[in-house]
N, C-alpha and C positions, 0 to 999 in steps of 0.2 A: 708701275706701282699700282697696287690695289686701291680701290676707292676707300676701303675701311682699314687700311694698313695700320694706322696709329691705334685704332681701337683693338685690332687683333694683336698687335704687339703688347698692349696692356694685358690681354688674356694670357699670352705666352709667359709673361713675367709675373703673373699672379696678382694683378691689381684688382681687388674685389669690386671696385666701382663698375667695372665692365660686367661682372656677373649680375649686379643689381640692375643695371640698365637692361640686360637681357631678360631678367625676371619681369621688369616692367613691360617690356615688349611682349613677352609671352602672356602676361596678364591681360593686356589690352586685346590681344588676339583671341584670348579664351572666351571673351564675351560672345554669346550666341548671336545676338543681333547687333545693333549699333553699340558703339562704345558709350557708356553712360556719362552724363555730364559731370558727375562727381569725379570721374577719372580724368576727363578732358580738362578740367580746371584744377587739377592737383599738381603737386610737386613732381609726381611721376611723369606726367605728360610734359611738363617743362623740361625735365631731364632728357626725355626722348627728343624733344624739339631741339634742345641745345646740342646734344650729341650727334644727331643725324641731319640736322638742318632741314627738317620736314614739318609738315602739318601732321595732325594726328587723325588720319583716316585709316580705316581698315585696309584699303587698297595700298596706301603708302607704307603702312607697317608690314603688310605681307611682302611687298617688294623688298623692304629692308631685310626682313627675315631671310628671304631667298638669297639675296646678295651676300649676306653674312655666311650662310651655310656654304655657298659655293666658294667664297674666299677662304673660309676656315679650312675646308677640305683641301683646297689648293695648297695652303700652307702645310697642312699635315702631310700631304703626299709629295710635295716638291721642295720644301725648304729643309736644308740639312743643318743650317746654323740660325741663331737668333740675330736680332738686330745688332747685338754686341759682338757678333762674329764668334759666338760660343756654340759648340755642338748642341743640337737639339737633344734633350735628355728626356727620360720617361715622364718627369714632372711637367715639362713643357707640353708634351703630347697629351698628358692626362687633362691639363687645363683646357686645351682646345677641344678635346672630346667632351669634357663636362659642359662647355659652352653649347655644343651640339645637343647634349641631353636637355639642357635648359630650353633650347629652341624646339624641343620635341621632334628631332629628326628621327624618322622611323629606323629602328635598328636593322631592319632588313634592306636598307637602301642599297641600290646598285651604284651609288656615287662613290662608295668606298670598296676597295678590292678584297676585303676580308684580311686575312693574314698575308704578310709579305716576307721578304728576307731581312727586313729591318726589325730586329728583336725589340728595340725600344718602342717603336710604333706598335708592334704586336702586343706587348704587355698592356699598353694604354688602351688599345682597341678591345682586348678581351675584358678589361674592367669596365669600359664604356658600355658593354652589353648589359652590365648590371646596374648602371647609373640611371636613376630615375629623375635626375635633374634637381633633386633637393639639395639644400645646403649641407645637411648632415652627411649624406652619401658622398657628395662632392668633396667635403673636407676629409673624410676617411680615405677616399681614393687618392686625393692629392698628397696627404701625409705619407701614405704607403709608397707612392711613386717618388716623393721627395727623398725618402730614406734610400730607396733603390738608386736614385740618381747620385746621392752622396757616396754610396758604396761603390758605384761604378767609377766615380771621380777618384776615390781613394785608391782603388785597385789599379787605376791607370796612371797614378802619380799626379793627377791634376789637383789644384787647390780646391779644398772643400769650402763651402759657405759656412756662415755662422751656424753651428750646430745647436739644436734645441737644448735647453737647460737639462742637465742630468744625463745627457746622452753623449757617450764618448765617440768622437769621430776620428 
């Protein structure tokens, strides 16, 4: 079991609390020098402490970032089903890739193989190349990939999830 499996499962299933936590992590690491006191004594720092069970030092936060990147990539490349034993779909992959964008993983990383024979992964990978880690771009990509996932489910005879209002599924 991965150290951050519960957290990553939250990303796979679209729980926005994980994205917020990643944004706080990125914010803390974006400070050039030491993390300022106003951050250290904020709700954001408390959230990070609670989620990861650590203090708030640059060293600890960098280690968490690296662990998350490695574990997220491992899920992307090696997991074929979600924790609910459902097939990984484009929206699941896109959420994981968006987490990598929030963590500012270099798009030229050698940790990912580029495109593969997994078309669902490929679709998410190509959109990740455009993802700047912002909420607006993440939402647009996730919506696109969600509709793609629902279409795949419909064509394969699988049950579709609650469709958005005004959209025929």
